[in-house]
C-alpha positions as a printed NumPy array, in Angstrom:
array([[-21.425, -22.19 ,  23.646],
       [-18.381, -23.229,  25.583],
       [-15.102, -21.653,  26.777],
       [-12.372, -23.411,  24.885],
       [ -9.244, -22.987,  22.91 ],
       [ -7.951, -20.155,  20.769],
       [ -7.591, -16.876,  19.074],
       [ -7.84 , -16.09 ,  15.304],
       [ -6.263, -13.127,  13.466],
       [ -7.962, -12.335,  10.21 ],
       [ -5.787, -10.129,   7.889],
       [ -7.438,  -7.543,   5.732],
       [ -7.989,  -8.602,   2.054],
       [ -4.763,  -7.455,   0.337],
       [ -6.431,  -7.261,  -3.029],
       [ -9.794,  -5.592,  -2.814],
       [-10.53 ,  -6.312,  -6.425],
       [-10.264,  -9.988,  -5.741],
       [-12.215, -10.576,  -2.424],
       [-10.819, -13.75 ,  -1.197],
       [ -8.607, -14.201,   1.792],
       [ -7.294, -17.277,   3.68 ],
       [ -7.213, -17.694,   7.646],
       [ -5.261, -20.375,   9.306],
       [ -5.771, -21.813,  12.846],
       [ -3.425, -23.968,  14.763],
       [ -4.202, -24.885,  18.32 ],
       [ -0.509, -25.345,  19.202],
       [ -0.27 , -21.43 ,  18.988],
       [ -2.808, -21.091,  21.7  ],
       [ -1.711, -19.892,  25.038],
       [ -5.046, -18.968,  26.796],
       [ -7.051, -21.886,  27.471],
       [-10.229, -19.973,  27.878],
       [-10.026, -18.868,  24.146],
       [-11.721, -20.369,  21.175],
       [ -9.987, -21.746,  17.936],
       [-12.612, -19.45 ,  16.169],
       [-13.813, -16.743,  18.21 ],
       [-17.576, -15.967,  18.182],
       [-18.324, -13.546,  15.205],
       [-19.989, -12.958,  11.874],
       [-19.215, -11.06 ,   8.534],
       [-20.875, -10.328,   5.402],
       [-18.742, -12.86 ,   3.487],
       [-19.21 , -16.606,   2.979],
       [-16.684, -18.906,   4.407],
       [-15.439, -22.519,   3.817],
       [-13.665, -24.18 ,   6.768],
       [-11.496, -27.16 ,   5.954],
       [ -9.977, -29.276,   8.849],
       [ -6.468, -30.48 ,   8.099],
       [ -5.843, -32.185,  11.452],
       [ -7.885, -33.043,  14.609],
       [-11.307, -32.376,  15.293],
       [-13.075, -29.005,  16.02 ],
       [-16.62 , -28.362,  17.162],
       [-18.069, -25.677,  15.073],
       [-21.136, -23.831,  16.324],
       [-23.036, -22.107,  13.411],
       [-26.009, -20.344,  14.338],
       [-27.817, -22.882,  16.558],
       [-26.003, -25.817,  15.034],
       [-23.286, -27.815,  16.849],
       [-21.138, -29.796,  14.285],
       [-18.053, -31.886,  15.176],
       [-15.79 , -31.564,  12.166],
       [-13.034, -34.085,  11.725],
       [ -9.721, -34.042,   9.696],
       [-10.668, -33.985,   5.988],
       [-14.163, -32.625,   6.686],
       [-15.4  , -29.094,   5.862],
       [-18.24 , -26.73 ,   6.925],
       [-19.794, -23.835,   5.007],
       [-20.821, -20.736,   6.69 ],
       [-23.248, -18.287,   5.071],
       [-22.876, -14.39 ,   5.09 ],
       [-23.889, -12.803,   8.334],
       [-24.158, -16.224,  10.085],
       [-22.837, -16.109,  13.79 ],
       [-20.187, -18.852,  14.1  ],
       [-17.431, -20.035,  16.465],
       [-15.319, -23.122,  17.016],
       [-13.551, -24.908,  19.915],
       [-11.294, -27.877,  20.512],
       [-12.553, -30.644,  22.835],
       [-10.086, -31.903,  25.312],
       [ -6.423, -31.083,  24.255],
       [ -6.524, -32.275,  20.775],
       [ -4.331, -30.675,  18.247],
       [ -6.342, -29.011,  15.491],
       [ -5.279, -27.287,  12.226],
       [ -7.786, -25.746,   9.811],
       [ -8.093, -23.335,   7.017],
       [-10.768, -20.813,   6.318],
       [-11.518, -19.476,   2.796],
       [-13.491, -16.259,   3.207],
       [-14.912, -14.67 ,   0.051],
       [-17.708, -12.703,  -1.522],
       [-20.08 , -15.036,  -3.37 ],
       [-21.179, -12.285,  -5.83 ],
       [-17.722, -12.406,  -7.278],
       [-19.102, -15.178,  -9.445],
       [-21.572, -12.888, -11.034],
       [-20.958, -12.134, -14.744],
       [-21.638,  -8.67 , -16.359],
       [-23.844, -10.501, -18.822],
       [-26.357, -12.484, -16.91 ],
       [-27.291, -15.875, -18.197],
       [-29.753, -18.642, -17.234],
       [-27.136, -20.315, -15.03 ],
       [-26.841, -17.034, -13.083],
       [-30.534, -16.396, -12.652],
       [-31.548, -19.98 , -12.153],
       [-28.763, -20.985,  -9.583],
       [-26.525, -18.239,  -8.386],
       [-28.947, -15.565,  -7.651],
       [-31.095, -17.806,  -5.334],
       [-28.023, -18.476,  -3.25 ],
       [-27.253, -14.864,  -3.101],
       [-30.838, -13.999,  -2.248],
       [-30.89 , -16.486,   0.454],
       [-33.487, -18.835,  -1.109],
       [-30.955, -21.637,  -1.702],
       [-28.512, -22.395,   1.171],
       [-25.312, -24.448,   1.055],
       [-25.12 , -27.535,   3.185],
       [-23.553, -26.672,   6.53 ],
       [-21.374, -29.853,   6.728],
       [-19.521, -31.608,   4.002],
       [-18.111, -34.949,   5.163],
       [-15.015, -36.328,   3.575],
       [-16.516, -39.373,   1.638],
       [-16.367, -40.671,  -1.886],
       [-18.406, -38.762,  -4.538],
       [-19.24 , -35.031,  -4.83 ],
       [-18.218, -34.402,  -1.187],
       [-14.647, -35.477,  -1.734],
       [-14.537, -33.404,  -4.948],
       [-15.732, -30.211,  -3.045],
       [-13.096, -30.736,  -0.313],
       [-10.495, -31.444,  -2.943],
       [-11.362, -28.015,  -4.621],
       [-11.156, -26.315,  -1.206],
       [ -7.697, -27.586,  -0.582],
       [ -6.765, -26.532,  -4.097],
       [ -8.025, -22.908,  -3.438],
       [ -5.685, -22.805,  -0.36 ],
       [ -2.724, -24.02 ,  -2.159],
       [ -3.222, -21.941,  -5.125],
       [ -3.719, -18.737,  -2.92 ],
       [ -0.59 , -19.627,  -1.018],
       [  1.66 , -20.14 ,  -4.078],
       [ -0.029, -17.342,  -6.269],
       [  1.261, -18.555,  -9.69 ],
       [  0.431, -16.438, -12.763],
       [ -3.306, -16.639, -13.316],
       [ -3.961, -17.799,  -9.733],
       [ -7.088, -15.628,  -9.538],
       [ -8.716, -17.48 , -12.508],
       [ -7.73 , -20.824, -11.002],
       [ -9.337, -19.965,  -7.583],
       [-12.515, -18.681,  -9.334],
       [-12.747, -21.792, -11.342],
       [-12.589, -23.862,  -8.071],
       [-15.533, -21.818,  -6.684],
       [-17.512, -22.615,  -9.813],
       [-16.671, -26.286,  -9.607],
       [-17.828, -26.363,  -5.928],
       [-21.223, -24.488,  -6.896],
       [-21.546, -27.043,  -9.784],
       [-21.183, -30.086,  -7.532],
       [-23.616, -28.852,  -5.064],
       [-26.127, -27.867,  -7.59 ],
       [-25.699, -31.02 ,  -9.812],
       [-26.282, -33.293,  -6.74 ],
       [-29.113, -30.942,  -5.281],
       [-27.149, -30.9  ,  -2.087],
       [-28.484, -27.4  ,  -1.392],
       [-31.426, -26.798,   0.793],
       [-34.315, -24.177,   0.09 ],
       [-35.278, -21.509,   2.615],
       [-38.656, -23.019,   3.376],
       [-36.946, -26.295,   4.226],
       [-34.411, -24.657,   6.437],
       [-35.375, -24.432,  10.1  ],
       [-35.434, -20.846,  11.32 ],
       [-32.091, -20.381,  12.877],
       [-31.839, -16.538,  13.034],
       [-33.873, -16.093,  16.167],
       [-34.449, -12.819,  18.043],
       [-31.772, -13.805,  20.509],
       [-29.195, -14.014,  17.644],
       [-30.205, -10.841,  16.201],
       [-29.716,  -9.053,  19.415],
       [-26.383, -10.726,  19.836],
       [-25.534,  -9.356,  16.353],
       [-26.36 ,  -5.893,  17.472],
       [-24.085,  -6.151,  20.357],
       [-21.146,  -7.326,  18.308],
       [-21.845,  -4.639,  15.663],
       [-21.709,  -1.986,  18.499],
       [-18.205,  -3.364,  19.682],
       [-16.998,  -3.464,  16.044],
       [-18.106,   0.155,  15.451],
       [-17.024,   1.663,  18.689],
       [-13.895,  -0.34 ,  19.826],
       [-11.625,   2.788,  19.46 ],
       [-13.812,   4.591,  22.21 ],
       [-14.44 ,   3.593,  25.811],
       [-17.066,   0.918,  25.874],
       [-19.073,  -0.143,  29.055],
       [-21.231,  -3.298,  29.368],
       [-24.266,  -0.85 ,  29.696],
       [-23.435,   0.495,  26.231],
       [-23.371,  -2.969,  24.698],
       [-26.534,  -4.082,  26.454],
       [-28.338,  -0.979,  25.375],
       [-27.399,  -1.576,  21.721],
       [-28.764,  -5.112,  22.111],
       [-31.861,  -3.929,  23.87 ],
       [-31.367,  -6.02 ,  26.912],
       [-31.151,  -5.017,  30.517],
       [-27.617,  -5.044,  32.07 ],
       [-28.631,  -7.675,  34.715],
       [-29.535, -10.115,  32.038],
       [-26.93 ,  -9.252,  29.463],
       [-23.847, -10.9  ,  31.137],
       [-25.542, -14.279,  31.064],
       [-27.06 , -13.727,  27.538],
       [-23.783, -12.795,  26.112],
       [-21.712, -15.407,  27.676],
       [-24.266, -18.139,  26.732],
       [-23.822, -17.359,  22.964],
       [-20.172, -16.322,  22.816],
       [-18.621, -18.445,  25.515],
       [-17.004, -15.344,  27.16 ],
       [-17.938, -12.12 ,  29.119],
       [-18.596,  -8.816,  27.29 ],
       [-15.354,  -7.495,  28.722],
       [-13.294, -10.423,  27.564],
       [-14.665, -10.136,  24.031],
       [-14.077,  -6.414,  23.754],
       [-10.448,  -6.999,  24.765],
       [ -9.815,  -9.744,  22.439],
       [-11.478,  -7.747,  19.539],
       [ -9.201,  -4.909,  20.253],
       [ -6.25 ,  -7.345,  20.347],
       [ -7.259,  -8.686,  16.914],
       [ -7.338,  -5.186,  15.613],
       [ -3.896,  -4.474,  17.159],
       [ -2.481,  -7.709,  15.613],
       [ -3.394,  -6.476,  12.11 ],
       [ -2.003,  -3.079,  12.806],
       [  1.233,  -4.677,  14.082],
       [  1.52 ,  -6.797,  11.015],
       [  0.356,  -4.572,   8.136],
       [  1.651,  -1.103,   9.289],
       [  4.678,   0.587,  10.749],
       [  2.861,   2.175,  13.517],
       [  4.602,   2.393,  16.959],
       [  3.323,   0.062,  19.733],
       [  1.892,   3.221,  21.437],
       [ -0.019,   4.321,  18.282],
       [ -1.169,   0.804,  17.795],
       [ -2.573,   0.727,  21.338],
       [ -4.536,   4.031,  20.808],
       [ -5.9  ,   2.968,  17.438],
       [ -7.034,  -0.371,  18.674],
       [ -8.968,   1.195,  21.702],
       [ -6.469,   0.849,  24.556],
       [ -5.904,   4.187,  26.448],
       [ -3.053,   2.687,  28.512],
       [ -0.016,   1.288,  26.831],
       [  1.033,  -0.817,  29.813],
       [ -2.455,  -2.436,  29.992],
       [ -2.342,  -3.024,  26.125],
       [  0.992,  -4.92 ,  26.347],
       [ -0.277,  -7.04 ,  29.348],
       [ -3.518,  -7.817,  27.503],
       [ -1.918,  -8.511,  24.31 ],
       [  0.44 , -11.008,  25.84 ],
       [ -2.386, -12.598,  27.687],
       [ -4.145, -13.619,  24.471],
       [ -1.202, -14.125,  22.081],
       [  1.634, -15.312,  24.392],
       [  3.836, -12.552,  23.162],
       [  4.379,  -8.821,  23.689],
       [  3.326,  -6.7  ,  20.759],
       [  7.027,  -6.029,  19.747],
       [  7.793,  -9.726,  19.864],
       [  4.558, -10.683,  17.93 ],
       [  5.48 ,  -8.02 ,  15.289],
       [  8.987,  -9.47 ,  14.883],
       [  7.621, -13.079,  14.528],
       [  5.088, -12.045,  12.013],
       [  7.654, -10.07 ,   9.902],
       [  9.952, -13.32 ,   9.854],
       [  6.895, -15.461,   8.793],
       [  6.231, -12.899,   6.023],
       [  9.727, -12.884,   4.827],
       [  9.871, -16.713,   4.807],
       [  6.858, -16.768,   2.525],
       [  8.399, -14.279,   0.168]])
């Protein structure tokens, strides 16, 4: 894992009954060169990443995949992933984050038991990399772009349109037998990655309280002396930097989606000193919390 550009803010799902959300990353908005375009993390949702411009190196589990403009990658639930820009290239990319089980039907049929359930159970796995070339790959990438556009515009019935695109993507992968089975898949979830997940889970569960490196190392079951190197090798940054950036992401969502004061946002995102919060927030976003909130409100108004 490498230290490179960027910070991503993932907003909460605004419609819990339709578990789909879109993230957007633009390397031009990066102000701290030590950050990644996609910070090292995992979640229990599946994710499609579609690169619009430039090249990003995606690290998924133990894989390192250069993804060029027009290409896409698929990330499975609970799969550790991050991404960085090589050199000073300009990169723009979309992330489609969703619950795969939203494609289940109340009345199971053979298509669900024969195809969908093996994906949900982990026996079938999506291909990690989808290059933009003629054939089923181009069709899949076209549907990903359609999902993003539909989600942004949200015409009447947009949920059905997005769901139909997910079914089309599944159909192309299945019809072309582009999936791999678990026994064909090399074992990527090593003990090291599982220990890293435990450390990340600890941070996510305790970010509002004081956290020491000893606490995180203990959660991972690793001695403190070895933990610094272990954590940075996988995430590309120190445990302290990761904690601060995680708290900054929490704060960004609170600033954008609530009316809490800057002081309350600092407290609820785990900062016990408002001056340090403002300094840290500006370090990772280039703006003070108040300025970032103002810019976010303008962007939301422009979309309305």
